[in-house]
C-alpha positions in Angstrom: -143.7 -120.2 34.7 -140.3 -119.4 35.8 -139.7 -123.1 36.6 -140.9 -124.0 33.1 -138.5 -121.7 31.4 -135.6 -123.0 33.4 -136.6 -126.5 32.4 -136.7 -125.6 28.7 -133.3 -123.9 29.1 -131.8 -127.0 30.7 -133.3 -129.1 28.0 -131.9 -126.9 25.2 -128.5 -126.9 26.8 -128.6 -130.7 27.0 -129.6 -130.9 23.3 -126.9 -128.5 22.3 -124.3 -130.3 24.3 -125.3 -133.7 22.9 -125.3 -132.3 19.4 -121.8 -130.7 19.7 -120.3 -133.4 21.9 -117.4 -135.7 20.9 -118.3 -137.9 18.0 -116.8 -141.4 17.5 -113.9 -141.4 15.1 -114.7 -143.0 11.8 -113.1 -146.4 11.5 -110.6 -146.8 8.6 -111.3 -149.4 6.0 -108.4 -151.9 5.5 -108.6 -151.6 1.7 -108.1 -147.8 1.9 -105.0 -148.2 4.1 -103.6 -150.8 1.7 -104.2 -148.4 -1.3 -102.5 -145.5 0.5 -99.4 -147.7 1.4 -99.1 -149.0 -2.2 -99.4 -145.5 -3.6 -96.6 -144.3 -1.3 -94.4 -147.2 -2.2 -94.9 -146.7 -5.9 -94.0 -143.0 -5.5 -90.8 -143.9 -3.7 -89.9 -146.5 -6.4 -90.6 -143.9 -9.2 -88.5 -141.3 -7.5 -85.6 -143.8 -7.0 -85.7 -144.8 -10.7 -85.7 -141.2 -11.8 -82.6 -140.5 -9.6 -80.5 -143.4 -11.1 -78.2 -142.0 -13.9 -78.5 -143.6 -17.3 -75.8 -146.1 -18.2 -73.3 -145.0 -20.8 -72.3 -147.9 -23.0 -68.5 -148.7 -23.0 -67.0 -148.0 -26.4 -65.8 -151.1 -28.2 -62.1 -151.8 -28.1 -60.1 -152.6 -31.3 -59.5 -156.3 -32.0 -56.1 -157.0 -33.4 -55.7 -159.9 -35.7 -52.6 -161.5 -37.0 -53.1 -160.9 -40.8 -50.2 -162.0 -43.0 -48.9 -159.4 -45.5 -50.5 -159.5 -48.9 -48.6 -161.4 -51.6 -49.3 -162.0 -55.2 -50.4 -165.6 -56.0 -47.8 -167.0 -58.3 -48.5 -169.7 -60.8 -46.5 -172.9 -60.5 -43.6 -173.0 -62.9 -41.7 -176.1 -64.0 -38.3 -176.2 -62.3 -36.5 -176.9 -65.5 -37.9 -173.8 -67.2 -38.1 -171.4 -64.2 -38.7 -167.8 -65.0 -38.0 -164.8 -62.8 -40.0 -161.7 -61.9 -39.3 -158.8 -59.6 -40.3 -159.3 -56.0 -43.7 -157.9 -55.1 -43.5 -154.4 -53.6 -44.2 -155.6 -50.1 -40.7 -155.0 -48.7 -39.4 -151.8 -47.5 -35.7 -151.1 -47.4 -35.3 -147.4 -46.5 -32.6 -146.0 -48.8 -31.6 -149.3 -50.4 -31.9 -148.8 -54.2 -32.1 -152.6 -54.7 -35.3 -153.2 -52.7 -37.6 -153.3 -55.7 -35.1 -153.8 -58.4 -35.1 -157.0 -60.6 -31.8 -158.5 -61.6 -30.9 -158.1 -65.2 -31.4 -161.2 -67.4 -27.7 -161.5 -68.0 -25.1 -161.1 -65.2 -21.4 -160.5 -65.5 -19.0 -162.7 -63.6 -18.3 -166.3 -62.8 -21.5 -168.4 -62.9 -22.6 -170.5 -59.9 -24.9 -173.4 -59.6 -27.6 -173.2 -56.8 -30.0 -176.0 -55.9 -33.1 -175.1 -53.8 -34.9 -178.1 -52.3 -38.5 -177.6 -51.3 -39.1 -180.1 -48.5 -42.6 -178.7 -47.7 -46.0 -179.8 -49.0 -46.7 -176.3 -50.4 -46.0 -174.6 -53.7 -43.5 -171.9 -52.6 -42.5 -168.5 -54.0 -38.8 -168.0 -53.5 -36.9 -164.7 -53.7 -33.2 -164.7 -54.4 -31.4 -161.4 -53.6 -27.9 -160.8 -55.0 -25.4 -158.3 -53.8 -22.5 -158.5 -56.2 -19.4 -156.3 -55.7 -17.1 -157.7 -58.4 -16.5 -157.4 -61.3 -19.2 -154.8 -61.2 -21.7 -153.7 -58.5 -25.0 -155.4 -59.2 -27.9 -156.0 -56.8 -31.5 -157.0 -57.0 -34.0 -159.8 -56.9 -35.3 -162.7 -58.8 -38.4 -164.7 -57.8 -39.1 -168.3 -58.6 -41.8 -170.8 -57.9 -41.0 -174.3 -56.6 -43.5 -177.2 -56.6 -44.1 -179.2 -53.3 -41.2 -181.5 -52.4 -39.4 -180.6 -55.6 -35.9 -179.1 -56.3 -35.1 -176.0 -58.4 -31.7 -175.7 -60.0 -30.5 -172.2 -61.0 -27.5 -172.0 -63.4 -27.5 -168.4 -64.5 -26.5 -166.5 -61.3 -23.0 -165.3 -60.6 -20.6 -165.2 -57.6 -21.8 -162.9 -54.9 -23.6 -162.8 -51.6 -27.2 -164.1 -51.5 -30.1 -163.7 -49.2 -33.0 -166.1 -49.8 -36.7 -165.9 -48.8 -39.3 -168.5 -49.3 -43.0 -168.2 -48.5 -46.3 -170.0 -49.0 -48.7 -167.4 -50.6 -51.8 -169.3 -49.6 -53.3 -167.2 -46.8 -54.6 -170.1 -44.6 -51.2 -171.8 -44.7 -49.0 -168.7 -44.9 -45.4 -168.9 -43.7 -42.1 -167.1 -44.6 -38.6 -168.2 -44.0 -35.1 -166.9 -44.8 -31.5 -168.0 -44.6 -30.8 -164.9 -42.4 -27.4 -163.4 -43.1 -26.2 -163.4 -46.7 -24.5 -166.6 -47.9 -21.5 -165.7 -50.1 -21.3 -168.2 -53.0 -18.4 -168.9 -55.4 -18.2 -171.2 -58.5 -16.2 -174.0 -56.7 -19.3 -176.2 -56.1 -23.0 -176.6 -56.3 -24.6 -174.7 -53.4 -27.6 -176.5 -51.9 -30.3 -174.8 -49.8 -32.9 -176.9 -48.0 -36.2 -175.1 -47.5 -38.6 -176.1 -44.6 -41.5 -174.4 -42.9 -39.2 -173.1 -40.3 -35.9 -172.2 -42.0 -33.7 -172.1 -45.1 -30.4 -173.9 -44.3 -27.3 -174.4 -46.4 -26.9 -178.1 -47.1 -23.9 -180.1 -47.9 
């Protein structure tokens, strides 16, 4: 009986040991490993994207264009019956009282004869500025229109110093030229000025 109980005890110990013994580790399935790696990679990508600062757009810079100053479009006038108007208020002359002043219709002094030759293919607006000191102080502008490649003869101006400007008022073909320093004119001859797209020159 004692032998039988020892046998049962040994058998029970063996069963317990076999039941509690080391078990084989479960084998990992390849698809599970792949899913775990992909999930980890996506997590890293998401965290990296979240850490990138948002791009601030660069403010646009101003674009400068070469826009000619505005001028009134003048109607062509026959050279023989040229009329005059005051210069458009596009000039600034500081304290000069003559900047926007039209010359009077009748001037005092020795009359002069001025011929303006338009050698361009454009209808030009021409401004004639007089600064007369004798016999009286008179200053101001007259504006004329000259047809393409045509002359204009002015007979009602008087001796004094003149500055001339000529411009093409058509925006796409705009240009402006001047004779530069004043040309002082007397009544001894006909004064001829040749107007081109680059200058106004005193002719002979």
